[in-house]
C-alpha positions in Angstrom: 65.3 14.6 -31.6 62.4 17.0 -32.0 58.9 15.6 -31.9 56.5 16.6 -34.7 52.8 16.5 -35.4 51.9 14.3 -38.2 48.4 13.4 -39.3 47.7 10.6 -41.8 44.3 9.8 -43.1 43.7 6.2 -43.8 41.3 4.9 -46.4 38.6 4.1 -43.8 38.7 7.6 -42.4 40.9 6.9 -39.4 43.0 9.7 -38.1 46.4 8.5 -36.8 48.4 11.0 -34.7 52.1 10.8 -34.1 54.0 13.2 -31.8 53.2 15.1 -28.6 51.1 18.1 -29.7 47.4 18.8 -30.1 45.8 18.9 -33.5 42.9 20.9 -32.2 42.9 24.6 -33.0 43.7 27.5 -30.6 42.4 31.0 -31.2 43.7 34.2 -29.6 41.8 37.5 -29.9 43.8 40.5 -28.6 42.6 44.1 -28.8 45.6 46.2 -29.8 46.5 48.6 -27.0 49.4 49.9 -24.9 48.2 47.7 -22.0 49.2 44.0 -21.7 46.9 43.0 -18.8 43.8 44.0 -16.9 45.6 45.4 -13.9 47.5 47.9 -16.1 44.3 49.1 -17.8 42.4 49.5 -14.5 45.3 51.3 -12.8 45.5 53.8 -15.7 41.7 54.3 -15.7 41.8 54.9 -11.9 44.1 57.8 -12.5 41.3 59.7 -14.3 39.7 62.1 -11.9 36.3 63.7 -12.9 36.5 67.5 -13.1 40.3 67.4 -12.8 41.6 65.4 -15.7 41.7 67.2 -19.1 41.2 65.4 -22.4 44.8 66.3 -23.3 46.0 64.1 -20.3 44.1 61.1 -21.6 46.8 60.5 -24.2 49.5 59.8 -21.6 47.0 57.5 -19.8 46.5 55.4 -22.9 42.9 56.5 -23.7 43.4 59.0 -26.6 41.3 57.9 -29.6 43.7 59.6 -32.1 46.6 57.5 -30.9 45.3 54.6 -28.8 43.7 51.6 -30.7 40.3 50.4 -29.6 39.1 53.8 -28.2 36.0 55.0 -29.9 34.7 58.6 -29.9 31.0 59.1 -29.2 28.8 62.1 -29.6 26.3 63.4 -27.1 23.6 61.6 -29.2 25.5 58.3 -28.7 25.7 59.0 -25.0 21.9 59.5 -24.9 21.4 56.1 -26.6 23.8 54.5 -24.2 22.2 55.8 -21.0 18.6 56.1 -22.1 18.0 53.0 -24.2 14.2 53.2 -23.8 11.7 56.1 -23.2 11.1 55.0 -19.6 14.5 56.4 -18.7 14.5 60.2 -18.6 17.3 62.8 -18.1 16.1 63.2 -14.5 17.1 59.5 -13.9 20.7 60.1 -15.0 23.7 61.0 -12.9 24.1 64.8 -13.0 27.5 64.5 -14.8 25.9 62.4 -17.5 23.2 64.9 -17.9 25.8 67.7 -18.1 27.6 65.9 -21.0 24.3 65.4 -22.9 23.1 69.0 -22.2 26.5 70.4 -23.5 25.5 69.0 -27.0 28.5 69.5 -29.4 30.8 70.4 -26.5 30.1 67.0 -24.9 32.0 63.9 -26.0 32.6 60.4 -24.8 35.3 57.8 -25.3 34.4 54.2 -25.2 37.1 51.7 -24.5 36.8 48.0 -25.3 39.9 46.0 -24.6 40.4 42.2 -24.3 43.0 39.5 -24.5 41.1 36.2 -24.9 42.6 32.8 -25.7 40.2 30.0 -26.8 41.6 26.4 -26.8 39.7 23.3 -27.9 40.6 20.2 -26.0 39.4 16.6 -25.7 39.1 13.8 -28.2 40.4 15.0 -31.6 38.3 12.6 -33.6 35.0 13.5 -31.8 35.9 17.3 -32.2 36.9 17.2 -35.8 33.8 15.2 -36.9 31.5 17.4 -34.8 30.3 14.9 -32.2 31.7 16.6 -29.2 33.5 19.9 -29.0 35.0 21.1 -25.7 36.4 24.6 -25.4 38.3 26.5 -22.7 38.5 30.3 -22.8 40.9 32.3 -20.7 42.1 35.9 -20.5 40.6 39.3 -19.6 38.1 41.9 -20.8 37.8 45.6 -19.9 35.1 48.1 -20.9 35.3 51.8 -20.0 33.4 55.0 -20.7 34.7 58.5 -20.2 32.4 61.5 -20.6 33.9 65.0 -21.3 32.5 68.5 -21.4 34.5 71.4 -22.7 37.7 69.4 -22.7 37.4 68.1 -19.1 36.4 64.6 -17.9 33.1 64.9 -16.0 32.2 61.2 -15.6 33.8 57.7 -15.9 32.5 54.2 -15.7 34.4 50.9 -15.9 33.4 47.3 -16.0 35.1 44.1 -17.0 36.4 40.7 -16.2 39.9 40.6 -14.7 40.0 36.8 -15.0 38.1 35.0 -17.7 38.0 31.2 -17.3 35.1 29.5 -19.1 34.5 25.9 -20.2 31.9 25.1 -22.9 30.8 21.8 -24.4 28.7 21.2 -27.5 27.5 17.7 -28.1 25.9 16.6 -31.4 25.1 12.8 -31.1 24.8 12.4 -34.9 28.0 14.4 -35.6 28.1 15.7 -39.2 24.7 14.0 -39.8 23.1 16.4 -37.3 22.8 19.1 -39.9 20.8 16.8 -42.2 17.6 17.6 -40.3 17.7 21.2 -41.6 18.6 20.1 -45.1 15.8 17.5 -45.2 13.2 19.9 -43.8 14.3 22.6 -46.2 14.0 20.3 -49.2 10.7 18.9 -48.0 9.4 22.5 -47.6 10.3 23.4 -51.2 8.8 20.2 -52.7 5.3 21.0 -51.3 
């Protein structure tokens, strides 16, 4: 006999649960890509060799913006904003290959890769969670960020960062539950009355 989830609301606002599954929601955010895990992405990214890999080879590695989801094309102006977010950083402070890409102007491009596979699961007391008293969340998965700079169709620079293993617990406690939001409403109404 299969177990099922069944929720019944009683007149007094009680939630009765029958069965062996959680009523709390689970969310999964996956960046579409040819890669299924962090190790695959990193291994493919490691095969890119500055001043040897051509942009035409990026397609077979899974980093072609025309065919690979979640690969963004940047101009040299975007590269300047990325590496020089404030006036205190000058071109002289940059890696020579980054400067080369910026200096190439329209012949310089960049590919920004943002990939992730994150699962968020709420757990704990369903009553406290649903009515906003206490919400506990566990997040798992991985994230990868990469940047590839090219000049004249050749990769000149690459940079990668990420989290191979994401495991985060968070807890939000609101002692008054749904009444917690009344503070903002009362203050807003009182402000308009004056």
